[in-house]
C-alpha positions as a Python dict, from the first residue, in 0.01 Angstrom:
ca = {
    (1, 'M'): (0, 0, 0),
    (2, 'K'): (-324, 228, -59),
    (3, 'E'): (-316, 451, 211),
    (4, 'G'): (-434, 822, 206),
    (5, 'F'): (-291, 1115, 412),
    (6, 'W'): (-398, 1497, 458),
    (7, 'G'): (-110, 1731, 538),
    (8, 'N'): (-14, 2100, 596),
    (9, 'Y'): (252, 2211, 381),
    (10, 'E'): (290, 2519, 631),
    (11, 'S'): (367, 2325, 949),
    (12, 'G'): (490, 2026, 791),
    (13, 'I'): (263, 1778, 957),
    (14, 'W'): (14, 1508, 791),
    (15, 'F'): (-230, 1247, 918),
    (16, 'P'): (-336, 905, 798),
    (17, 'I'): (-676, 891, 688),
    (18, 'D'): (-962, 666, 561),
    (19, 'E'): (-1123, 883, 289),
    (20, 'H'): (-1033, 1224, 228),
    (21, 'E'): (-1378, 1405, 228),
    (22, 'R'): (-1537, 1217, 527),
    (23, 'W'): (-1192, 1258, 725),
    (24, 'L'): (-1178, 1622, 650),
    (25, 'R'): (-1592, 1675, 734),
    (26, 'R'): (-1548, 1483, 1069),
    (27, 'E'): (-1528, 1679, 1379),
    (28, 'G'): (-1228, 1865, 1459),
    (29, 'N'): (-989, 1727, 1171),
    (30, 'A'): (-992, 2017, 950),
    (31, 'A'): (-908, 2247, 1252),
    (32, 'K'): (-648, 2024, 1358),
    (33, 'L'): (-491, 2004, 988),
    (34, 'G'): (-492, 2402, 992),
    (35, 'V'): (-773, 2471, 786),
    (36, 'P'): (-905, 2815, 899),
    (37, 'E'): (-1270, 2819, 1105),
    (38, 'N'): (-1414, 3058, 828),
    (39, 'I'): (-1319, 2795, 557),
    (40, 'I'): (-1441, 2505, 763),
    (41, 'A'): (-1772, 2687, 819),
    (42, 'E'): (-1828, 2669, 434),
    (43, 'F'): (-1815, 2309, 411),
    (44, 'P'): (-2204, 2237, 447),
    (45, 'H'): (-2226, 2445, 105),
    (46, 'F'): (-2060, 2164, -77),
    (47, 'A'): (-2251, 1852, -128),
    (48, 'D'): (-1960, 1661, -335),
    (49, 'R'): (-1577, 1607, -295),
    (50, 'E'): (-1508, 1722, -639),
    (51, 'N'): (-1601, 2092, -535),
    (52, 'L'): (-1498, 2067, -164),
    (53, 'L'): (-1149, 1940, -194),
    (54, 'P'): (-1036, 2216, -455),
    (55, 'F'): (-1199, 2462, -245),
    (56, 'V'): (-1010, 2362, 67),
    (57, 'Y'): (-655, 2377, -123),
    (58, 'R'): (-723, 2715, -232),
    (59, 'H'): (-807, 2846, 102),
    (60, 'A'): (-528, 2642, 321),
    (61, 'P'): (-190, 2542, 309),
    (62, 'V'): (-310, 2155, 253),
    (63, 'M'): (-238, 1890, 37),
    (64, 'R'): (-382, 1539, 18),
    (65, 'W'): (-226, 1237, -121),
    (66, 'R'): (-292, 852, -189),
    (67, 'C'): (-68, 562, -217),
    (68, 'H'): (-181, 336, -511),
    (69, 'G'): (75, 51, -507),
    (70, 'E'): (381, 152, -681),
    (71, 'S'): (273, 500, -728),
    (72, 'V'): (158, 804, -506),
    (73, 'T'): (-51, 1133, -617),
    (74, 'F'): (-15, 1437, -416),
    (75, 'E'): (-264, 1712, -461),
    (76, 'F'): (-248, 2085, -377),
    (77, 'Y'): (-304, 2446, -473),
    (78, 'A'): (1, 2669, -431),
    (79, 'E'): (146, 2967, -595),
    (80, 'D'): (496, 2834, -528),
    (81, 'W'): (592, 2496, -503),
    (82, 'T'): (881, 2507, -269),
    (83, 'K'): (669, 2421, 67),
    (84, 'P'): (455, 2166, -64),
    (85, 'L'): (782, 2002, -241),
    (86, 'E'): (910, 2022, 97),
    (87, 'L'): (650, 1833, 300),
    (88, 'I'): (650, 1566, 14),
    (89, 'R'): (1034, 1522, 62),
    (90, 'K'): (977, 1478, 432),
    (91, 'W'): (717, 1208, 372),
    (92, 'C'): (924, 1028, 100),
    (93, 'A'): (1218, 1009, 319),
    (94, 'S'): (1002, 822, 565),
    (95, 'F'): (812, 584, 353),
    (96, 'A'): (902, 576, -4),
    (97, 'G'): (1120, 316, -152),
    (98, 'D'): (1367, 383, -456),
    (99, 'F'): (1110, 295, -740),
    (100, 'L'): (804, 450, -591),
    (101, 'F'): (645, 682, -868),
    (102, 'L'): (553, 1027, -744),
    (103, 'R'): (263, 1233, -916),
    (104, 'M'): (227, 1590, -794),
    (105, 'V'): (-34, 1802, -915),
    (106, 'N'): (-80, 2167, -851),
    (107, 'F'): (-414, 2277, -895),
    (108, 'R'): (-331, 2635, -912),
    (109, 'D'): (-272, 2582, -1306),
    (110, 'M'): (-265, 2215, -1318),
    (111, 'E'): (111, 2185, -1353),
    (112, 'I'): (200, 1802, -1326),
    (113, 'R'): (542, 1660, -1210),
    (114, 'E'): (634, 1325, -1228),
    (115, 'T'): (941, 1105, -1104),
    (116, 'L'): (1059, 834, -937),
    (117, 'W'): (1149, 883, -577),
    (118, 'K'): (1517, 772, -629),
    (119, 'D'): (1578, 1027, -937),
    (120, 'W'): (1408, 1316, -720),
    (121, 'R'): (1572, 1272, -395),
    (122, 'R'): (1937, 1293, -552),
}
């Protein structure tokens, strides 16, 4: 499993994607994800994903994740973990097997939480 996703933790929606930066920059995708228009207008000022993606995390209730075989990494920026964890739980309930390893990174303070899905869902 190497699928990638963008999700909005306020609305609870997610979209399967090809590549995170390209999908986000593609016409209309950021808006349907829930990124505010004034933030989308700033996209041309970012030449690379290393700067664009953290900027978007800081200014919209969005997260990205990618599956890497036996693990999945979620990245977001949030003052409070509650809403991001709700979206992660919702996605995992639909797609995760017991032994899928979850790595969750909050860019706000670079806190990282790691667990197996079977241990976390209890």
